[in-house]
N, C-alpha and C positions, 0 to 999 in steps of 0.2 A: 478139698473136697469136704462138704458138711454131710450130716447124716440125712439129709431130706426132710420133708415136713408134710404134714396132713392137715389140709384145711376143711373144716366142717361148717356147713351153712343150713339153716332152716328156711324153708319156703314159706314166705308170708303172703297175704291176699294179693298184693300187687303183682306178684310173679306167677299166680295161677294161670295155667293155659299156655305159658311159654314152653318151647321145647328145651331140652338140656343144652343143645347147642346154642340156641338163642340166649339163654340165661348167661352163658359165660361169655358169649361173644359181645353182648350188649353191656354187660358189667365190667369186664376186664379187657380193657382195649389194648393192653400192652402185647397181646398175642392175636395173631390173624384167626379168621373163621377155620382156616385149613389145620392150623396148629390145634385149635381146641377139639376140632372133629378127630384128628389123629389120636389126641389124648383119650378121648371117649372110647373110640374103636380099640385102643390099646388096652383098656381096662383100668386106666388111671383114675377114672371118675366113677363112683358108685352112687347109686339111687337107693336109699334105705338099706344100705350095706350089699347091694347086689349090682354086679355089672350091668351097665345100661347101654342105650343106643342113642345116637344124636337127635333123633326125632321124638323121643319119648316126651309126653306132655307132663307137665309138673302140677301137683295137687298142694293144697294148703297142708303145712305141717310135715311134709316129707323132708328128708335130710339128704343133701348133697355132700359127698366126701371126695375130695381131690387129693390124691397121693402124689405129691411132687417128688420126683427122683432127686438124689443128692446132686448138688451143683457146686461149682467153684465160686466163692463169693468174692466180691471186690476187697482189696486189702483196705484195712483200718487200723489205726492205733488201738490197742486193746488194753493198755495201762489206764488206771484211774487212781486217784489219791483219796483217802478217807480223811475228811476234815473234822468230822464230828460223828461219834456213835455212842448209842446207849442201848437199853433193852426195847426202846420204843421207836426209835428213829435213827436214820442214817443221813448224813450230807456227804456228798462225794463231789469231787472236781473231775469232770470229764474233759478230755482233749477234743480240740476241733477235728472233725473226720469221723468220730466215733458215733453211730446212730444210738439213740436211747432204746428204741423198740425195733422188732423186725419189720422190714418192709423194703421194698426197692431193690430186691436181691440180697439183702442182708438178713442173716438168721442168727448165726453164731457169732459173727463180727458185730455184736451189739453190747451195749452196757448191760442190758438185762440178762443176756446170757453169761456174761462175765460174772454178774453178781450171783447167778445160779451155781457157777462153779466154786465161788468163795463161800456162799451160804446155801449149800444144797438142801437142808432140812426146811428153813423157813426163809425163803428168798424175799428180800425187801421189795415192796411195791411203790413204783414212782408215783409221787403225788402230781407232778407236772412233767413236761418234756422240753427238750431243747432240740432245735434242729441240728442236723448232722454236723454243719460247718460252724455251730456256736459252741464255744468253749465255756467252762465255768461249772456253777453249782447246780447240783440236782438234789431235790429233797425226796427222801423215800421213808415209808413206813415199815416198821418191823413188828408191830403188834396190831391187832383188831382195833384197840382203842385209838392208837395213833392214826391208823387209816381213817377211821370215822372222824375223829377230831380235826385232823389236818385237811381232809377233804372239805369238811364244813367251812373251815377258816378260808380255803380257797375259793369256795362258792360265795362266802360273804365278803370277798376282797380284803381279807385281814392279813394277808401274807404280803409283805413288802418285797418287791423284786426291783432291783436296780441294776442296769446294764451299762456297759461301755461299748460304743461303736465308732468306726471311723467312717465318716460320711464325705461323700464328694460334693463340691461346692462350698459356699461359706454363707452362712446366715448373718444378716446385720442385726440380729436380735440375740441378746444373750440367753434368753429363755423364750421358749414357745411350746405350744401344746397342739397335738394333732389328735383330732376326734373322728376321722373318716371312718365310716362303717366298713366292716371286712366280711366278705361272704365268698361264695363259690362262683367260679367262672369255668365254663367248658373248656376242656383240654383234650387235644386230638389223640394223646397216647394214654394218660392215666384217668381219663373220664372228667375230672374237674381239678381246679387248682384254687387256691385262695388268693384274693386280691382285693383292692378298694373298689367297691361297687355300692350303689345307692341302696340296693335291697339287702345289704348284709347286716351284720349285728353291730351294736354299739360298741366302740372300741375307743380307748383313750390312752395316749402316751405323753407324758410330760418330759420335755427335753431341755437340757441345759448344756451350752457350749462351754467346754472346758479349755479348748485351745484352737487357734486357728493356725492352719499350716499351708499358706499359699492357696491352693485350689482344693483344700480339704479341711476338715475340722473333726476334732475329737469331742464326741458328745456322750453326755451322761443321760440315760433314759430310765425313767421311772414309769413302770406300766401299771395301770389300775385294773385292766383286763388282760386276759391271756389268750387272745385269739392266735391261730396258727400263723407264724412268720410275722406277727404284728409289727415288730420294729423294722424289719425290712420293708414291709408294705408302708408303714407310716411315714419313715423318712423319705422313701421314694415319692410317696404322695405328696409331701412337703416340698419336693424339688431337690431333695438331697439323698439319692439312693447310695447305699453302702459302697464303698470302694471296692471293687473287685467282685460285686454281686453278679452272678451270670444270668440271674432271671429277672429281677424286678428293676424297672426303669422309671424314669419320672412320670408321675401319675399314679404309681402304685399298682400297675398291671404287669402281667408277665410279658417278657421280651418274646417277639416273634422271629425266628432264625430267618437268615437269607438263604438263597438257594445252594444246597449242599451243606449248610450248617446243620449240626445236630440240634435237636430241640432240647432246651435246658428244662430241668425239673427242680423241684424244691430241694432235694438232697445234695444237688451240686455244690461244692464248696468254692472257696476263693475270696470270700467277704470276711470282714474283720467285726466280730460281735462276741461279746463275753458277759456272761451272767456273774456280776460283780458281788452283789450282797443279797442275802435273804434275811428277812425279819418275820418272826412268827412267835406264837405262844407255845411252850412246851405242852403237848397233849396231856401229860399226866400231872405235872406240877403247876401248870398255868403261868409259869415264869417266862417273861419276855426273853427271846434269843435272837442273836444277830451273828451270822456266819459270813465271813468275807473270804473271797478268793482273789489274790493278787492278779491283775490283769497281764497279759503278755506284753512284750515290750512295745508292740505297735500301738497298743492302747494305754501307755503310760504318758503322763505329762512330760514335756521336754523343757528344760530349763533356758534353753536358747530360743524359744519361741514365745510369741506373745498371744 
């Protein structure tokens, strides 16, 4: 059981006139209208710090506060390894199964919370994130200078990110590029999900086949953009979804479950993807840096294969 959490949100122009019940029911589809009504009536949701009622109308600038009671989080591996550390930055290796940030039922079973335990005074700030099922390198800032500098490098696409992935199917090309746009697609539970869509944002992944293994292949992927779930979506869009990916299928769109099946979400694990190397300039010295995380055994080349 964790310690619970308080969510605070400001009302903007688009939500003016909605009732408190409509606001939560329309925005957070993971709970039913009845569940949201019960929370409001029970006093778990405050409007400008005061208990409210389901039919109260919202005004611009008001603050909604939702006090979520403590809950039992899903299990996750909580260990991580520090690969580089100085007064400005931190590079850690996270395991598959550990979320970087809170969400999807995870709060304390996250990399960020574990970092708060190890660095309670000045908790490092993630410059980017990895999916829960993705293992490997995460870059974090430990000083205001580093946060500003590294964020700008990320914005300018000056941080090199190379991954290893196990993809289903076999490409007849040793190298190929995927540049399908990635954007939001409606989702019946979480509101929206990212996938390949013509209306999305520009995205690019450069892929190199390291090894062919019967009906699968080991691929090295260099990403020039950092869209959510980019590699999973791009390889699926190219016809090579990640082996074991419960969500993305050929075409780069989310899978639809059959009757009685649970609906897959982005945080579901099972695929093989590893953040292998990070290249960037040190925010204080400007010296080039390159950090590597050895891939798990499934993503290592095998001498008896071609």
